[in-house]
RODO-2510 file (C-alpha; in nm, 4 decimals, decimal comma):
residues 243
     n   res          X          Y          Z
     1     m    14,4083    10,2275    11,3864
     2     a    14,5801     9,9500    11,1912
     3     q    14,4595     9,6935    11,4463
     4     i    14,1072     9,8285    11,4277
     5     n    14,1136     9,8069    11,0494
     6     k    14,2438     9,4508    11,0718
     7     i    13,9578     9,3514    11,3028
     8     a    13,7067     9,5261    11,0771
     9     n    13,8449     9,3422    10,7743
    10     i    13,7995     9,0127    10,9560
    11     f    13,4303     9,0841    11,0103
    12     w    13,3845     9,2092    10,6548
    13     e    13,5478     8,9012    10,5087
    14     a    13,3410     8,6740    10,7321
    15     d    13,0081     8,8110    10,6032
    16     p    13,0453     9,0950    10,3490
    17     i    12,6776     9,0852    10,2517
    18     a    12,5738     9,1432    10,6119
    19     q    12,8177     9,4349    10,6310
    20     m    12,6765     9,5861    10,3122
    21     q    12,3243     9,5413    10,4483
    22     y    12,4294     9,7149    10,7697
    23     e    12,5686    10,0108    10,5762
    24     y    12,2512    10,0228    10,3683
    25     d    12,0263    10,0195    10,6757
    26     r    12,2327    10,2936    10,8362
    27     a    12,2042    10,5067    10,5229
    28     v    11,8273    10,4502    10,5167
    29     n    11,7990    10,5689    10,8775
    30     e    12,0056    10,8780    10,7994
    31     l    11,7843    10,9486    10,5009
    32     k    11,4746    10,9195    10,7204
    33     e    11,6230    11,1679    10,9664
    34     g    11,7060    11,3994    10,6789
    35     r    11,3478    11,3815    10,5581
    36     v    11,2173    11,4737    10,9028
    37     g    11,4531    11,7718    10,9078
    38     l    11,3393    11,8718    10,5596
    39     e    10,9755    11,8585    10,6702
    40     q    11,0544    12,0847    10,9652
    41     y    11,2401    12,3243    10,7369
    42     r    10,9433    12,3308    10,4998
    43     g    10,7315    12,4380    10,7966
    44     l    10,9639    12,7354    10,8416
    45     v    10,9306    12,8218    10,4732
    46     e    10,5518    12,8077    10,4982
    47     r    10,5583    13,0377    10,8020
    48     v    10,7734    13,2939    10,6196
    49     t    10,5447    13,2636    10,3165
    50     r    10,2433    13,3425    10,5322
    51     q    10,4313    13,6362    10,6845
    52     v    10,5160    13,7750    10,3401
    53     s    10,1531    13,7408    10,2365
    54     g    10,0482    13,9380    10,5437
    55     n    10,3068    14,2058    10,4674
    56     r    10,1734    14,2441    10,1147
    57     s     9,8167    14,2815    10,2393
    58     h     9,9330    14,5391    10,4918
    59     v    10,1164    14,7371    10,2232
    60     q     9,8084    14,7358     9,9996
    61     k     9,5922    14,8567    10,2858
    62     l     9,8316    15,1387    10,3743
    63     e     9,8523    15,2459    10,0097
    64     a     9,4732    15,2672     9,9896
    65     e     9,4480    15,4640    10,3147
    66     t     9,7254    15,7041    10,2138
    67     k     9,5561    15,7731     9,8804
    68     a     9,2170    15,8213    10,0501
    69     y     9,3458    16,0819    10,2973
    70     l     9,5437    16,2532    10,0238
    71     k     9,2348    16,2854     9,8038
    72     a     9,0399    16,4159    10,1028
    73     g     9,2971    16,6928    10,1462
    74     d     9,4186    16,5657    10,4848
    75     r     9,7901    16,5767    10,4114
    76     a     9,8948    16,5436    10,7755
    77     t     9,7179    16,2100    10,8199
    78     a     9,8223    16,1005    10,4711
    79     a    10,1845    16,1721    10,5630
    80     k    10,1588    15,9502    10,8706
    81     f    10,0222    15,6643    10,6629
    82     a    10,2870    15,7268    10,3972
    83     l    10,5618    15,6926    10,6585
    84     e    10,4084    15,3715    10,7873
    85     l    10,3748    15,2513    10,4275
    86     q    10,7427    15,3142    10,3677
    87     k    10,8350    15,1024    10,6693
    88     a    10,5927    14,8288    10,5657
    89     k    10,7469    14,8126    10,2186
    90     t    11,0938    14,7822    10,3729
    91     d    10,9759    14,4943    10,5935
    92     l    10,8099    14,3294    10,2949
    93     a    11,1273    14,3480    10,0868
    94     a    11,3333    14,1969    10,3689
    95     n    11,0875    13,9148    10,4250
    96     e    11,0639    13,8434    10,0520
    97     q    11,4426    13,8167    10,0351
    98     q    11,4426    13,5816    10,3336
    99     l    11,1680    13,3733    10,1747
   100     q    11,3655    13,3425     9,8514
   101     m    11,6700    13,2265    10,0449
   102     h    11,4702    12,9648    10,2348
   103     e    11,2960    12,8431     9,9192
   104     t    11,6330    12,7988     9,7465
   105     a    11,7788    12,6105    10,0431
   106     y    11,4728    12,3877    10,0658
   107     g    11,4854    12,3068     9,6951
   108     n    11,8539    12,2158     9,7111
   109     n    11,8072    11,9895    10,0132
   110     l    11,5063    11,8257     9,8505
   111     r    11,7100    11,7395     9,5418
   112     k    11,9889    11,6002     9,7579
   113     i    11,7495    11,3688     9,9409
   114     q    11,5907    11,2562     9,6142
   115     h    11,9371    11,1833     9,4736
   116     a    12,0380    10,9916     9,7868
   117     n    11,7190    10,7885     9,7662
   118     s    11,7963    10,6862     9,4077
   119     k    12,1477    10,5819     9,5155
   120     l    12,0014    10,3664     9,7917
   121     v    11,7835    10,1904     9,5367
   122     e    12,0953    10,1119     9,3328
   123     l    12,2800     9,9921     9,6432
   124     k    11,9930     9,7617     9,7375
   125     q    12,0024     9,6095     9,3918
   126     k    12,3776     9,5521     9,4180
   127     i    12,3388     9,3838     9,7564
   128     q    12,0822     9,1461     9,6129
   129     q    12,3013     9,0744     9,3130
   130     y    12,6160     9,0137     9,5201
   131     d    12,4260     8,7972     9,7663
   132     a    12,2960     8,5755     9,4888
   133     e    12,6340     8,5570     9,3174
   134     l    12,8144     8,4706     9,6404
   135     k    12,5683     8,1959     9,7206
   136     m    12,5895     8,0617     9,3676
   137     s    12,9690     8,0682     9,3638
   138     a    12,9779     7,8929     9,7018
   139     a    12,7467     7,6241     9,5692
   140     e    12,9629     7,5847     9,2588
   141     a    13,2731     7,5488     9,4766
   142     e    13,1077     7,2757     9,6828
   143     i    12,9928     7,0946     9,3706
   144     a    13,3429     7,1175     9,2273
   145     k    13,4754     6,9422     9,5386
   146     l    13,2096     6,6732     9,5197
   147     a    13,2659     6,6246     9,1467
   148     e    13,6128     6,4999     9,2196
   149     s    13,4758     6,1860     9,3849
   150     f    13,1125     6,1703     9,2735
   151     d    12,9358     6,1803     8,9422
   152     l    12,6654     6,4479     8,9789
   153     n    12,3925     6,5184     8,7289
   154     l    12,3830     6,9004     8,7172
   155     t    12,0799     6,9113     8,4869
   156     t    11,8328     6,7862     8,7475
   157     d    11,7860     6,9251     9,0995
   158     f    12,0633     7,1819     9,0822
   159     g    11,9318     7,3217     8,7547
   160     q    11,5860     7,3582     8,9052
   161     i    11,7254     7,5367     9,2105
   162     e    11,9188     7,7752     8,9870
   163     s    11,6001     7,8513     8,7953
   164     v    11,4185     7,9362     9,1180
   165     i    11,7022     8,1668     9,2270
   166     q    11,7063     8,3419     8,8908
   167     q    11,3320     8,3883     8,9077
   168     k    11,3620     8,5524     9,2489
   169     i    11,6420     8,7751     9,1229
   170     d    11,4223     8,8848     8,8298
   171     q    11,1344     8,9594     9,0676
   172     n    11,3600     9,1697     9,2913
   173     r    11,4955     9,3600     8,9930
   174     g    11,1408     9,4184     8,8764
   175     k    11,0531     9,5787     9,2109
   176     v    11,3634     9,7979     9,1927
   177     r    11,2739     9,9082     8,8380
   178     v    10,9190    10,0033     8,9391
   179     a    11,0496    10,2028     9,2349
   180     a    11,3014    10,3814     9,0107
   181     d    11,0354    10,4644     8,7514
   182     l    10,7979    10,5977     9,0160
   183     s    11,0690    10,8155     9,1707
   184     s    11,0683    11,0442     8,8651
   185     k    10,6899    11,0787     8,8599
   186     g    10,5736    11,4391     8,8649
   187     i    10,9054    11,5974     8,7562
   188     a    10,7614    11,7195     8,4250
   189     e    10,4672    11,8783     8,6066
   190     i    10,7021    12,0502     8,8504
   191     d    10,9175    12,1890     8,5682
   192     a    10,6097    12,3140     8,3831
   193     e    10,4773    12,4801     8,6971
   194     e    10,8104    12,6530     8,7591
   195     k    10,8199    12,7849     8,4019
   196     m    10,4617    12,9057     8,4289
   197     q    10,5429    13,0896     8,7515
   198     a    10,8377    13,2571     8,5789
   199     v    10,6090    13,3791     8,2969
   200     l    10,3504    13,5095     8,5437
   201     a    10,6227    13,6836     8,7428
   202     e    10,7544    13,8564     8,4279
   203     e    10,3995    13,9673     8,3403
   204     a    10,3489    14,1048     8,6903
   205     l    10,6780    14,2975     8,6707
   206     t    10,5865    14,4439     8,3314
   207     n    10,2432    14,5502     8,4595
   208     f    10,4096    14,7101     8,7603
   209     e    10,6480    14,8993     8,5310
   210     v    10,3473    15,0240     8,3361
   211     e    10,1801    15,1399     8,6595
   212     l    10,4953    15,3296     8,7580
   213     g    10,5110    15,4917     8,4177
   214     l    10,8408    15,3272     8,3290
   215     k    10,6763    15,1708     8,0258
   216     s    10,3716    15,2622     7,8216
   217     p    10,0928    15,0113     7,7571
   218     e    10,1134    15,0723     7,3817
   219     t    10,4798    14,9725     7,3579
   220     t    10,4721    14,6966     7,6157
   221     r    10,4536    14,3388     7,4949
   222     i    10,4990    14,0242     7,7001
   223     a    10,7656    13,7974     7,5490
   224     p    10,6232    13,4621     7,4378
   225     a    10,8338    13,2676     7,6905
   226     a    10,5700    13,0025     7,7440
   227     k    10,6609    12,7957     7,4389
   228     d    10,8688    12,5528     7,6453
   229     l    10,6004    12,4983     7,9056
   230     g    10,3821    12,1911     7,9257
   231     p    10,0465    12,1947     7,7425
   232     a     9,8420    12,2806     8,0504
   233     a    10,0824    12,5491     8,1654
   234     t    10,0963    12,7035     7,8148
   235     d     9,7170    12,7288     7,7989
   236     k     9,7090    12,8969     8,1381
   237     a     9,9764    13,1463     8,0362
   238     a     9,7902    13,2238     7,7106
   239     e     9,4639    13,2818     7,8993
   240     k     9,6512    13,5113     8,1386
   241     q     9,7897    13,7225     7,8511
   242     t     9,4484    13,7394     7,6786
   243     s     9,2773    13,8590     7,9933
***
């Protein structure tokens, strides 16, 4: 292992920028593979979501049929539908729990990939900076050697070359800054949407409690939890409460 490390150090010292670029490219490829896996996982989440939606529709249908037979006085048939309804509700609860687990896992992996992408942007910027500094320091070392025997005018050609390099560095940093700014686009909308969904979920739970008789409509009030939502989400929540 010591010999392998010694050989690796030789290559790194020979061209450290190339080694950093290699590590960067490898990380980019791994990130691409992770994104493909995340897309496949999202497909699983969508399938479970569709399954949960079907379960809910089935439960609603069984509830309606059970009530219809019960009102018609056919208790035997109503009992059969009630038993099937009980099983359907159990399946729905299990699938909803599975969906929640998958949604949580997907969200965590998505944040990890977004974080890794931002780190790659920083690494790319460092590679560009180190590359420029290494080249500049090498040029300065060569000029220092030549200055011992020649009288060089550093304010002419060399100064112009340095200006061109600095201009390219500024352009590269500008691209990195734009990419970094764009990476956070849509976060506020996502947060607002999540808060709005939480408010709607609380309203739905309260309405369900009222239907079950656990709460009375006269004493039930929805907490004004939408104050931290975005403008659009707040308006939607207010319209929902009014209706």
